[in-house]
C-alpha positions as a printed Julia matrix, in Angstrom:
158×3 Matrix{Float64}:
 65.3     8.29  -16.48
 68.76    7.8   -15.0
 71.24    5.98  -17.44
 74.73    4.93  -17.09
 76.87    3.85  -21.06
 79.06    1.2   -21.55
 81.61    0.04  -24.18
 81.31   -3.98  -24.71
 84.71   -5.03  -24.25
 85.9    -8.56  -25.3
 85.83   -9.72  -21.54
 82.07   -9.1   -21.76
 81.4   -11.65  -24.06
 80.04  -15.1   -24.21
 80.7   -18.54  -26.38
 78.32  -16.84  -29.14
 80.64  -13.64  -28.83
 77.73  -11.8   -27.8
 76.98  -10.17  -24.82
 77.15  -12.72  -21.66
 74.35  -13.2   -19.26
 76.54  -12.44  -16.23
 77.51   -9.11  -18.15
 74.27   -7.61  -18.11
 73.94   -8.57  -14.47
 77.02   -6.83  -14.34
 76.21   -3.83  -16.03
 72.66   -3.71  -13.93
 74.72   -3.76  -11.09
 77.01   -0.93  -11.77
 73.9     1.33  -13.01
 71.84    1.05   -9.69
 74.64    1.72   -7.69
 75.76    4.63   -9.6
 72.07    6.11   -8.81
 72.41    5.35   -5.24
 76.25    6.48   -5.1
 75.12    9.81   -7.36
 72.04   10.38   -4.65
 73.9     9.66   -1.47
 73.76    6.69   -0.68
 77.62    5.5    -1.31
 79.64    2.67    0.8
 80.63    5.42    3.38
 77.19    5.73    4.26
 76.19    2.37    3.93
 79.41    1.2     6.32
 77.66    4.18    8.91
 74.42    2.09    9.33
 76.42   -0.71    8.56
 73.78   -2.46    5.97
 73.93   -2.8     2.42
 71.82   -4.07   -0.26
 70.53   -7.8    -1.29
 68.89   -9.05   -4.3
 66.2   -11.62   -4.16
 65.94  -12.24   -7.79
 66.32  -10.95  -11.09
 64.37  -11.94  -14.37
 66.09  -10.58  -17.32
 63.95  -10.82  -20.94
 66.55  -10.57  -23.66
 65.08   -8.58  -27.22
 68.15   -8.63  -28.93
 71.66   -9.54  -29.25
 74.72   -6.96  -28.21
 77.81   -7.08  -29.73
 81.1    -5.32  -29.09
 81.9    -2.38  -30.55
 78.33   -1.26  -30.66
 78.12    1.13  -27.13
 74.91    0.46  -24.98
 73.09    2.59  -22.46
 71.37    1.01  -19.28
 68.79    2.74  -17.56
 67.61    2.43  -13.84
 64.27    3.38  -12.29
 62.5     2.39   -9.15
 59.67    0.02   -9.93
 58.54   -0.58   -6.54
 59.37    0.32   -2.48
 58.0    -0.82    0.81
 56.91    2.15    3.07
 59.99    1.63    5.05
 62.61    1.54    2.43
 63.27   -2.39    3.28
 61.81   -3.64    0.29
 62.71   -2.36   -3.48
 61.66   -3.7    -7.12
 64.24   -2.07   -9.73
 63.69   -2.03  -13.37
 66.72   -1.74  -16.08
 66.12   -1.57  -19.44
 69.43   -2.07  -22.05
 69.34    0.3   -25.27
 71.51    0.68  -28.08
 72.74    4.25  -29.61
 69.48    4.32  -31.7
 67.48    3.67  -28.65
 65.94    0.24  -29.58
 65.27   -1.57  -26.7
 67.53   -4.79  -26.4
 66.79   -6.44  -22.96
 64.67   -5.8   -20.18
 64.89   -6.63  -16.09
 63.06   -6.57  -13.29
 65.23   -7.28   -9.95
 63.66   -7.29   -6.45
 65.5    -6.73   -2.96
 66.25   -5.24    0.42
 68.07   -4.09    2.72
 70.68   -6.11    5.4
 72.11   -5.44    8.47
 75.04   -6.77    8.04
 75.63   -7.35   11.72
 72.38   -9.02   12.37
 72.26  -10.51    8.58
 68.61   -9.97    8.81
 66.73   -7.16    6.43
 66.3    -4.42    7.74
 64.22   -0.79    7.2
 66.11    1.7     5.25
 67.53    4.23    7.97
 64.46    6.92    7.63
 67.1     9.79    6.46
 67.94    7.86    3.89
 64.19    7.52    2.6
 64.29   10.52    0.73
 67.29    9.8    -1.26
 66.35    6.73   -2.71
 62.42    7.98   -2.95
 64.07   11.02   -5.43
 64.76    8.36   -8.19
 62.81    7.84  -11.2
 59.36    5.58  -11.26
 58.13    3.38  -13.56
 54.81    3.89  -14.71
 53.6     1.23  -12.38
 55.21    2.06   -9.52
 53.79    0.47   -6.68
 54.31    0.09   -2.67
 55.52   -3.03   -1.44
 54.36   -5.81    1.09
 56.68   -8.33    2.3
 54.19  -10.9     0.15
 55.4    -8.92   -3.02
 58.67  -10.24   -2.13
 57.36  -14.01   -2.5
 55.06  -13.35   -5.44
 56.64  -15.98   -7.21
 55.71  -18.93   -4.64
 59.21  -19.95   -4.68
 60.53  -21.57   -1.41
 63.45  -23.14   -0.1
 63.12  -27.16   -0.09
 65.81  -28.76    2.28
 67.39  -32.02    1.41
 66.04  -34.49    3.94
């Protein structure tokens, strides 16, 4: 499992003096980008292919409060990926210094061609880099239908 460690800063808190939900999102983003960068999918590579990751949805489950002065560890695992790498599911867990699970998140996304502004497959030479990610026990090969499993579709104003 891949981990990043964080100290909780004053600016990470909300009005209830515990970790703000936006901070959870930022810590998870920093963790998954840390994994990608450490494994060869960095800004230079993304610029070369003119692509970037895009989030479709994030579902966070909060188990225990996180307070300032309590260091945390955020994990990263690959929960799924399409055969061409276009779609992915990233899984994060938050742990305290004793290893207690404080929160869980499952995030789904894909790779976007930044010129065409459309989803794109991960370049073939990058597939093995992402495939090196630690995988969840329930890892699965994803399809386009898996990305719409919530059933949510846009509803425009008339």
